[in-house]
TORKOL-4160 file (C-alpha; in steps of 0.2 Angstrom, whole numbers, padded with zeros to 4 digits, m for minus):
351
<pt num="1" X="m0061" Y="0113" Z="m0079"/>
<pt num="2" X="m0054" Y="0098" Z="m0091"/>
<pt num="3" X="m0035" Y="0104" Z="m0086"/>
<pt num="4" X="m0039" Y="0104" Z="m0068"/>
<pt num="5" X="m0050" Y="0087" Z="m0067"/>
<pt num="6" X="m0035" Y="0082" Z="m0078"/>
<pt num="7" X="m0023" Y="0089" Z="m0064"/>
<pt num="8" X="m0030" Y="0082" Z="m0049"/>
<pt num="9" X="m0033" Y="0066" Z="m0057"/>
<pt num="10" X="m0012" Y="0066" Z="m0059"/>
<pt num="11" X="m0008" Y="0071" Z="m0041"/>
<pt num="12" X="m0019" Y="0056" Z="m0034"/>
<pt num="13" X="m0013" Y="0044" Z="m0044"/>
<pt num="14" X="0005" Y="0050" Z="m0036"/>
<pt num="15" X="m0002" Y="0052" Z="m0019"/>
<pt num="16" X="m0006" Y="0036" Z="m0021"/>
<pt num="17" X="0007" Y="0028" Z="m0028"/>
<pt num="18" X="0019" Y="0035" Z="m0016"/>
<pt num="19" X="0009" Y="0027" Z="0001"/>
<pt num="20" X="0009" Y="0009" Z="0005"/>
<pt num="21" X="m0011" Y="0007" Z="0006"/>
<pt num="22" X="m0018" Y="m0013" Z="0010"/>
<pt num="23" X="m0020" Y="m0012" Z="m0009"/>
<pt num="24" X="m0003" Y="m0011" Z="m0012"/>
<pt num="25" X="0004" Y="m0023" Z="0001"/>
<pt num="26" X="m0008" Y="m0035" Z="m0006"/>
<pt num="27" X="0001" Y="m0032" Z="m0021"/>
<pt num="28" X="0016" Y="m0031" Z="m0017"/>
<pt num="29" X="0017" Y="m0049" Z="m0004"/>
<pt num="30" X="0010" Y="m0059" Z="m0021"/>
<pt num="31" X="0028" Y="m0055" Z="m0029"/>
<pt num="32" X="0037" Y="m0064" Z="m0018"/>
<pt num="33" X="0023" Y="m0077" Z="m0015"/>
<pt num="34" X="0021" Y="m0082" Z="m0031"/>
<pt num="35" X="0042" Y="m0085" Z="m0032"/>
<pt num="36" X="0046" Y="m0091" Z="m0015"/>
<pt num="37" X="0044" Y="m0108" Z="m0021"/>
<pt num="38" X="0048" Y="m0106" Z="m0037"/>
<pt num="39" X="0062" Y="m0119" Z="m0041"/>
<pt num="40" X="0064" Y="m0112" Z="m0059"/>
<pt num="41" X="0071" Y="m0103" Z="m0069"/>
<pt num="42" X="0087" Y="m0102" Z="m0054"/>
<pt num="43" X="0101" Y="m0095" Z="m0056"/>
<pt num="44" X="0115" Y="m0103" Z="m0044"/>
<pt num="45" X="0132" Y="m0097" Z="m0041"/>
<pt num="46" X="0138" Y="m0112" Z="m0036"/>
<pt num="47" X="0157" Y="m0115" Z="m0037"/>
<pt num="48" X="0158" Y="m0135" Z="m0040"/>
<pt num="49" X="0172" Y="m0147" Z="m0028"/>
<pt num="50" X="0170" Y="m0163" Z="m0041"/>
<pt num="51" X="0154" Y="m0170" Z="m0049"/>
<pt num="52" X="0146" Y="m0177" Z="m0034"/>
<pt num="53" X="0139" Y="m0158" Z="m0031"/>
<pt num="54" X="0131" Y="m0158" Z="m0045"/>
<pt num="55" X="0112" Y="m0154" Z="m0039"/>
<pt num="56" X="0094" Y="m0146" Z="m0041"/>
<pt num="57" X="0092" Y="m0129" Z="m0032"/>
<pt num="58" X="0080" Y="m0135" Z="m0021"/>
<pt num="59" X="0091" Y="m0149" Z="m0014"/>
<pt num="60" X="0107" Y="m0138" Z="m0012"/>
<pt num="61" X="0096" Y="m0123" Z="m0005"/>
<pt num="62" X="0082" Y="m0129" Z="0003"/>
<pt num="63" X="0078" Y="m0113" Z="0012"/>
<pt num="64" X="0081" Y="m0103" Z="m0003"/>
<pt num="65" X="0077" Y="m0110" Z="m0019"/>
<pt num="66" X="0065" Y="m0100" Z="m0024"/>
<pt num="67" X="0065" Y="m0082" Z="m0032"/>
<pt num="68" X="0076" Y="m0084" Z="m0045"/>
<pt num="69" X="0091" Y="m0083" Z="m0035"/>
<pt num="70" X="0097" Y="m0088" Z="m0015"/>
<pt num="71" X="0100" Y="m0068" Z="m0012"/>
<pt num="72" X="0083" Y="m0062" Z="m0021"/>
<pt num="73" X="0073" Y="m0078" Z="m0010"/>
<pt num="74" X="0080" Y="m0073" Z="0005"/>
<pt num="75" X="0074" Y="m0054" Z="0006"/>
<pt num="76" X="0058" Y="m0062" Z="m0003"/>
<pt num="77" X="0058" Y="m0071" Z="0014"/>
<pt num="78" X="0061" Y="m0053" Z="0022"/>
<pt num="79" X="0048" Y="m0041" Z="0012"/>
<pt num="80" X="0032" Y="m0057" Z="0018"/>
<pt num="81" X="0037" Y="m0054" Z="0035"/>
<pt num="82" X="0040" Y="m0036" Z="0034"/>
<pt num="83" X="0021" Y="m0039" Z="0029"/>
<pt num="84" X="0014" Y="m0048" Z="0040"/>
<pt num="85" X="0019" Y="m0037" Z="0053"/>
<pt num="86" X="0015" Y="m0021" Z="0045"/>
<pt num="87" X="m0005" Y="m0026" Z="0038"/>
<pt num="88" X="m0015" Y="m0040" Z="0050"/>
<pt num="89" X="m0026" Y="m0041" Z="0039"/>
<pt num="90" X="m0013" Y="m0046" Z="0022"/>
<pt num="91" X="m0022" Y="m0054" Z="0011"/>
<pt num="92" X="m0017" Y="m0073" Z="0008"/>
<pt num="93" X="m0010" Y="m0071" Z="0027"/>
<pt num="94" X="m0011" Y="m0090" Z="0031"/>
<pt num="95" X="m0004" Y="m0096" Z="0014"/>
<pt num="96" X="0010" Y="m0086" Z="0015"/>
<pt num="97" X="0012" Y="m0090" Z="0037"/>
<pt num="98" X="0012" Y="m0109" Z="0030"/>
<pt num="99" X="0027" Y="m0106" Z="0017"/>
<pt num="100" X="0035" Y="m0096" Z="0028"/>
<pt num="101" X="0038" Y="m0110" Z="0041"/>
<pt num="102" X="0040" Y="m0124" Z="0026"/>
<pt num="103" X="0055" Y="m0116" Z="0020"/>
<pt num="104" X="0063" Y="m0107" Z="0037"/>
<pt num="105" X="0060" Y="m0125" Z="0047"/>
<pt num="106" X="0078" Y="m0131" Z="0058"/>
<pt num="107" X="0082" Y="m0144" Z="0045"/>
<pt num="108" X="0080" Y="m0129" Z="0032"/>
<pt num="109" X="0089" Y="m0118" Z="0038"/>
<pt num="110" X="0103" Y="m0131" Z="0044"/>
<pt num="111" X="0107" Y="m0139" Z="0027"/>
<pt num="112" X="0109" Y="m0118" Z="0024"/>
<pt num="113" X="0122" Y="m0119" Z="0036"/>
<pt num="114" X="0130" Y="m0135" Z="0029"/>
<pt num="115" X="0131" Y="m0127" Z="0010"/>
<pt num="116" X="0138" Y="m0110" Z="0019"/>
<pt num="117" X="0152" Y="m0121" Z="0028"/>
<pt num="118" X="0161" Y="m0129" Z="0015"/>
<pt num="119" X="0178" Y="m0125" Z="0014"/>
<pt num="120" X="0175" Y="m0118" Z="m0005"/>
<pt num="121" X="0160" Y="m0108" Z="m0003"/>
<pt num="122" X="0167" Y="m0097" Z="0015"/>
<pt num="123" X="0163" Y="m0079" Z="m0001"/>
<pt num="124" X="0146" Y="m0086" Z="m0004"/>
<pt num="125" X="0134" Y="m0073" Z="m0004"/>
<pt num="126" X="0147" Y="m0061" Z="m0001"/>
<pt num="127" X="0142" Y="m0048" Z="0007"/>
<pt num="128" X="0125" Y="m0045" Z="m0004"/>
<pt num="129" X="0114" Y="m0061" Z="0002"/>
<pt num="130" X="0124" Y="m0060" Z="0022"/>
<pt num="131" X="0117" Y="m0042" Z="0024"/>
<pt num="132" X="0098" Y="m0046" Z="0019"/>
<pt num="133" X="0100" Y="m0065" Z="0029"/>
<pt num="134" X="0103" Y="m0049" Z="0043"/>
<pt num="135" X="0090" Y="m0041" Z="0038"/>
<pt num="136" X="0079" Y="m0056" Z="0038"/>
<pt num="137" X="0084" Y="m0059" Z="0055"/>
<pt num="138" X="0080" Y="m0041" Z="0061"/>
<pt num="139" X="0062" Y="m0043" Z="0055"/>
<pt num="140" X="0059" Y="m0061" Z="0062"/>
<pt num="141" X="0066" Y="m0054" Z="0079"/>
<pt num="142" X="0054" Y="m0040" Z="0078"/>
<pt num="143" X="0040" Y="m0049" Z="0079"/>
<pt num="144" X="0027" Y="m0051" Z="0092"/>
<pt num="145" X="0022" Y="m0067" Z="0081"/>
<pt num="146" X="0026" Y="m0082" Z="0090"/>
<pt num="147" X="0029" Y="m0090" Z="0072"/>
<pt num="148" X="0039" Y="m0077" Z="0069"/>
<pt num="149" X="0048" Y="m0080" Z="0082"/>
<pt num="150" X="0052" Y="m0097" Z="0080"/>
<pt num="151" X="0057" Y="m0098" Z="0061"/>
<pt num="152" X="0072" Y="m0082" Z="0071"/>
<pt num="153" X="0078" Y="m0097" Z="0082"/>
<pt num="154" X="0079" Y="m0108" Z="0066"/>
<pt num="155" X="0089" Y="m0094" Z="0056"/>
<pt num="156" X="0101" Y="m0089" Z="0069"/>
<pt num="157" X="0114" Y="m0101" Z="0067"/>
<pt num="158" X="0113" Y="m0096" Z="0045"/>
<pt num="159" X="0116" Y="m0077" Z="0052"/>
<pt num="160" X="0130" Y="m0083" Z="0067"/>
<pt num="161" X="0139" Y="m0089" Z="0054"/>
<pt num="162" X="0137" Y="m0073" Z="0042"/>
<pt num="163" X="0143" Y="m0062" Z="0059"/>
<pt num="164" X="0159" Y="m0073" Z="0059"/>
<pt num="165" X="0161" Y="m0068" Z="0042"/>
<pt num="166" X="0157" Y="m0052" Z="0041"/>
<pt num="167" X="0172" Y="m0049" Z="0054"/>
<pt num="168" X="0184" Y="m0062" Z="0049"/>
<pt num="169" X="0185" Y="m0052" Z="0031"/>
<pt num="170" X="0179" Y="m0032" Z="0032"/>
<pt num="171" X="0197" Y="m0034" Z="0039"/>
<pt num="172" X="0208" Y="m0044" Z="0024"/>
<pt num="173" X="0197" Y="m0030" Z="0012"/>
<pt num="174" X="0210" Y="m0018" Z="0006"/>
<pt num="175" X="0200" Y="m0008" Z="m0004"/>
<pt num="176" X="0182" Y="m0006" Z="m0002"/>
<pt num="177" X="0170" Y="m0012" Z="m0017"/>
<pt num="178" X="0161" Y="0002" Z="m0025"/>
<pt num="179" X="0150" Y="m0003" Z="m0037"/>
<pt num="180" X="0129" Y="m0005" Z="m0041"/>
<pt num="181" X="0131" Y="m0020" Z="m0041"/>
<pt num="182" X="0127" Y="m0036" Z="m0026"/>
<pt num="183" X="0144" Y="m0035" Z="m0020"/>
<pt num="184" X="0145" Y="m0013" Z="m0015"/>
<pt num="185" X="0154" Y="m0015" Z="0005"/>
<pt num="186" X="0144" Y="m0001" Z="0010"/>
<pt num="187" X="0128" Y="m0009" Z="0007"/>
<pt num="188" X="0131" Y="m0024" Z="0014"/>
<pt num="189" X="0140" Y="m0015" Z="0030"/>
<pt num="190" X="0123" Y="m0003" Z="0031"/>
<pt num="191" X="0108" Y="m0017" Z="0033"/>
<pt num="192" X="0122" Y="m0028" Z="0045"/>
<pt num="193" X="0125" Y="m0011" Z="0056"/>
<pt num="194" X="0105" Y="m0012" Z="0059"/>
<pt num="195" X="0106" Y="m0027" Z="0064"/>
<pt num="196" X="0122" Y="m0029" Z="0076"/>
<pt num="197" X="0115" Y="m0014" Z="0085"/>
<pt num="198" X="0097" Y="m0020" Z="0089"/>
<pt num="199" X="0105" Y="m0035" Z="0095"/>
<pt num="200" X="0120" Y="m0027" Z="0104"/>
<pt num="201" X="0133" Y="m0035" Z="0096"/>
<pt num="202" X="0147" Y="m0023" Z="0097"/>
<pt num="203" X="0160" Y="m0035" Z="0089"/>
<pt num="204" X="0150" Y="m0034" Z="0077"/>
<pt num="205" X="0149" Y="m0015" Z="0076"/>
<pt num="206" X="0163" Y="m0012" Z="0082"/>
<pt num="207" X="0171" Y="m0022" Z="0064"/>
<pt num="208" X="0158" Y="m0015" Z="0053"/>
<pt num="209" X="0163" Y="0003" Z="0062"/>
<pt num="210" X="0180" Y="0003" Z="0061"/>
<pt num="211" X="0183" Y="m0004" Z="0042"/>
<pt num="212" X="0169" Y="0010" Z="0038"/>
<pt num="213" X="0182" Y="0024" Z="0042"/>
<pt num="214" X="0196" Y="0015" Z="0038"/>
<pt num="215" X="0189" Y="0014" Z="0020"/>
<pt num="216" X="0176" Y="0028" Z="0019"/>
<pt num="217" X="0181" Y="0042" Z="0029"/>
<pt num="218" X="0194" Y="0050" Z="0018"/>
<pt num="219" X="0180" Y="0051" Z="0001"/>
<pt num="220" X="0178" Y="0069" Z="m0006"/>
<pt num="221" X="0169" Y="0073" Z="m0021"/>
<pt num="222" X="0158" Y="0059" Z="m0025"/>
<pt num="223" X="0156" Y="0060" Z="m0043"/>
<pt num="224" X="0137" Y="0057" Z="m0044"/>
<pt num="225" X="0136" Y="0066" Z="m0062"/>
<pt num="226" X="0146" Y="0047" Z="m0066"/>
<pt num="227" X="0129" Y="0039" Z="m0059"/>
<pt num="228" X="0121" Y="0025" Z="m0064"/>
<pt num="229" X="0131" Y="0015" Z="m0075"/>
<pt num="230" X="0120" Y="0003" Z="m0086"/>
<pt num="231" X="0117" Y="m0010" Z="m0073"/>
<pt num="232" X="0116" Y="m0001" Z="m0058"/>
<pt num="233" X="0104" Y="m0007" Z="m0045"/>
<pt num="234" X="0115" Y="0002" Z="m0031"/>
<pt num="235" X="0121" Y="0019" Z="m0031"/>
<pt num="236" X="0139" Y="0019" Z="m0026"/>
<pt num="237" X="0137" Y="0037" Z="m0020"/>
<pt num="238" X="0122" Y="0033" Z="m0006"/>
<pt num="239" X="0128" Y="0017" Z="m0003"/>
<pt num="240" X="0145" Y="0025" Z="0005"/>
<pt num="241" X="0133" Y="0038" Z="0012"/>
<pt num="242" X="0121" Y="0028" Z="0021"/>
<pt num="243" X="0135" Y="0014" Z="0033"/>
<pt num="244" X="0144" Y="0034" Z="0036"/>
<pt num="245" X="0127" Y="0042" Z="0043"/>
<pt num="246" X="0124" Y="0025" Z="0052"/>
<pt num="247" X="0142" Y="0024" Z="0060"/>
<pt num="248" X="0148" Y="0041" Z="0063"/>
<pt num="249" X="0142" Y="0055" Z="0076"/>
<pt num="250" X="0130" Y="0072" Z="0066"/>
<pt num="251" X="0139" Y="0084" Z="0068"/>
<pt num="252" X="0154" Y="0073" Z="0062"/>
<pt num="253" X="0144" Y="0064" Z="0049"/>
<pt num="254" X="0139" Y="0084" Z="0041"/>
<pt num="255" X="0156" Y="0088" Z="0038"/>
<pt num="256" X="0161" Y="0072" Z="0030"/>
<pt num="257" X="0145" Y="0074" Z="0019"/>
<pt num="258" X="0147" Y="0092" Z="0014"/>
<pt num="259" X="0164" Y="0086" Z="0007"/>
<pt num="260" X="0157" Y="0071" Z="m0001"/>
<pt num="261" X="0141" Y="0074" Z="m0007"/>
<pt num="262" X="0140" Y="0093" Z="m0010"/>
<pt num="263" X="0125" Y="0095" Z="m0021"/>
<pt num="264" X="0113" Y="0086" Z="m0008"/>
<pt num="265" X="0115" Y="0101" Z="0000"/>
<pt num="266" X="0106" Y="0111" Z="m0013"/>
<pt num="267" X="0086" Y="0113" Z="m0011"/>
<pt num="268" X="0086" Y="0115" Z="m0030"/>
<pt num="269" X="0096" Y="0100" Z="m0033"/>
<pt num="270" X="0088" Y="0087" Z="m0047"/>
<pt num="271" X="0095" Y="0070" Z="m0049"/>
<pt num="272" X="0083" Y="0061" Z="m0062"/>
<pt num="273" X="0079" Y="0044" Z="m0060"/>
<pt num="274" X="0085" Y="0027" Z="m0070"/>
<pt num="275" X="0078" Y="0025" Z="m0085"/>
<pt num="276" X="0075" Y="0005" Z="m0090"/>
<pt num="277" X="0072" Y="0003" Z="m0111"/>
<pt num="278" X="0067" Y="m0015" Z="m0111"/>
<pt num="279" X="0061" Y="m0025" Z="m0094"/>
<pt num="280" X="0064" Y="m0041" Z="m0098"/>
<pt num="281" X="0080" Y="m0038" Z="m0100"/>
<pt num="282" X="0088" Y="m0044" Z="m0082"/>
<pt num="283" X="0102" Y="m0033" Z="m0081"/>
<pt num="284" X="0093" Y="m0017" Z="m0087"/>
<pt num="285" X="0080" Y="m0018" Z="m0077"/>
<pt num="286" X="0089" Y="m0018" Z="m0061"/>
<pt num="287" X="0089" Y="0001" Z="m0064"/>
<pt num="288" X="0072" Y="0000" Z="m0056"/>
<pt num="289" X="0081" Y="m0006" Z="m0039"/>
<pt num="290" X="0094" Y="0007" Z="m0041"/>
<pt num="291" X="0078" Y="0021" Z="m0039"/>
<pt num="292" X="0070" Y="0012" Z="m0028"/>
<pt num="293" X="0087" Y="0010" Z="m0016"/>
<pt num="294" X="0091" Y="0030" Z="m0020"/>
<pt num="295" X="0075" Y="0032" Z="m0011"/>
<pt num="296" X="0079" Y="0025" Z="0004"/>
<pt num="297" X="0093" Y="0032" Z="0006"/>
<pt num="298" X="0085" Y="0051" Z="0001"/>
<pt num="299" X="0072" Y="0049" Z="0014"/>
<pt num="300" X="0084" Y="0041" Z="0027"/>
<pt num="301" X="0093" Y="0059" Z="0025"/>
<pt num="302" X="0078" Y="0069" Z="0026"/>
<pt num="303" X="0070" Y="0060" Z="0040"/>
<pt num="304" X="0084" Y="0062" Z="0051"/>
<pt num="305" X="0093" Y="0077" Z="0045"/>
<pt num="306" X="0074" Y="0087" Z="0041"/>
<pt num="307" X="0083" Y="0106" Z="0042"/>
<pt num="308" X="0099" Y="0102" Z="0032"/>
<pt num="309" X="0091" Y="0090" Z="0019"/>
<pt num="310" X="0073" Y="0088" Z="0022"/>
<pt num="311" X="0072" Y="0094" Z="0001"/>
<pt num="312" X="0079" Y="0076" Z="m0003"/>
<pt num="313" X="0060" Y="0068" Z="0001"/>
<pt num="314" X="0056" Y="0077" Z="m0015"/>
<pt num="315" X="0069" Y="0070" Z="m0023"/>
<pt num="316" X="0065" Y="0051" Z="m0015"/>
<pt num="317" X="0048" Y="0054" Z="m0019"/>
<pt num="318" X="0050" Y="0056" Z="m0038"/>
<pt num="319" X="0062" Y="0042" Z="m0039"/>
<pt num="320" X="0050" Y="0029" Z="m0027"/>
<pt num="321" X="0039" Y="0036" Z="m0037"/>
<pt num="322" X="0046" Y="0032" Z="m0058"/>
<pt num="323" X="0049" Y="0014" Z="m0052"/>
<pt num="324" X="0034" Y="0008" Z="m0041"/>
<pt num="325" X="0021" Y="0007" Z="m0056"/>
<pt num="326" X="0035" Y="m0009" Z="m0064"/>
<pt num="327" X="0033" Y="m0019" Z="m0053"/>
<pt num="328" X="0020" Y="m0029" Z="m0058"/>
<pt num="329" X="0022" Y="m0024" Z="m0078"/>
<pt num="330" X="0023" Y="m0046" Z="m0078"/>
<pt num="331" X="0041" Y="m0046" Z="m0081"/>
<pt num="332" X="0047" Y="m0061" Z="m0068"/>
<pt num="333" X="0066" Y="m0053" Z="m0072"/>
<pt num="334" X="0059" Y="m0040" Z="m0062"/>
<pt num="335" X="0046" Y="m0046" Z="m0051"/>
<pt num="336" X="0056" Y="m0058" Z="m0043"/>
<pt num="337" X="0065" Y="m0045" Z="m0032"/>
<pt num="338" X="0057" Y="m0027" Z="m0035"/>
<pt num="339" X="0045" Y="m0027" Z="m0022"/>
<pt num="340" X="0057" Y="m0031" Z="m0007"/>
<pt num="341" X="0065" Y="m0014" Z="m0016"/>
<pt num="342" X="0049" Y="m0004" Z="m0014"/>
<pt num="343" X="0045" Y="m0010" Z="0002"/>
<pt num="344" X="0063" Y="m0004" Z="0011"/>
<pt num="345" X="0058" Y="0010" Z="0002"/>
<pt num="346" X="0041" Y="0013" Z="0008"/>
<pt num="347" X="0050" Y="0006" Z="0027"/>
<pt num="348" X="0062" Y="0020" Z="0027"/>
<pt num="349" X="0048" Y="0034" Z="0021"/>
<pt num="350" X="0042" Y="0025" Z="0037"/>
<pt num="351" X="0027" Y="0018" Z="0029"/>
C-alpha cells in the first residue's frame, strides 16, 4: 500500500507538472512581471561609436530594458501577453496590463527604432531578438483585447524594420549558424515564418523559404549524439527540423526528415534531458532552456505527424517535466527568461 501511494503521488505530480493550470500560469507570470521594469543587473550588447553613446539600459532601451538583456525582455513581454490571452482571471492582471502599456508605448518603441537605425547597430540582436519581436507582434495582433491592439500598432514600426533586415540579411548568409544559442539561424527563421504566414507577408515568406531550402535542404544525418554542448539552450538538430517542417510540404518534409533525423522514427528512441550542475551560473543554466526547446519541437512533430512521430510526445513530456520545477529556484540567472521557454513548450503542446 505504501509503494502504491508513493507511485500514485509520483503520477499525480508528473501530471500536474505537465499541465498549464491557472496556478502554474500565475506562478509563471510573476517571473517576467518581476523583472519587466528591473533595470539591473543588465547585460548590454552595445557597440559604441563614441563616448556620447554611453547611457544606462532604460535610457537606451525604454521598452526592453528589463529582465537582464534586450531579447529576454522582449520574450518576457510575449509571455505576459500570452498568459493574459489564455487566462482571463490571471493574478496581478491590472499590474501586468499597466506595465505592458508603459513599456510598449508609441514613444518608447520609437526610441527602440532609432537605436536599431544607427548605422553600426544593423546586426543588433540578429536573429534571436528579431525572432522574438515578431512573435510578440503576432501575439498582440491575434488578441481581441483593445489594449493589445494598441500595443500592436505601437510595436509595428520596430517589427517592420526587423522584417526588412531579415530580407536583406538572409541572402548574404552563405552558411547557417548551427549553434545552440542566440545566433542559431534556423530558430530565428522559424519564429519569423510563423509571423510571415499570419501576416500574409509574401516577401518575408519567400525569403525565409528560399533561404532555408538553400541552407538546409541537403543536410543529412544530424549528429544527435553530439548534443548538447555545455551551454546550449537550443538544439541545432531540432531547430533545423523546425524550420523545414514549416516550409516544406508534408510528404517532402518526411522524406527529408528520414535522411536528416532517422533516430526520431524509432518508437523506442531515448534522448536524455540536459542536466544543469549549477543554476546560479548564467551559462550552465541554459540547459534548462534546452529541455524546453527540445520539448516544443517534439510536441510540434508529434501533433502534425501522430502516426509516424506521435511517440515523441513522451520525450517532450520528459524534457518539459525535467526542468519545469527549476524555473522558480530563486536564481535570477534562470528566472529572468526560462518562463518564456516553458510557456512556448506549453503552447506547442496545445495548452
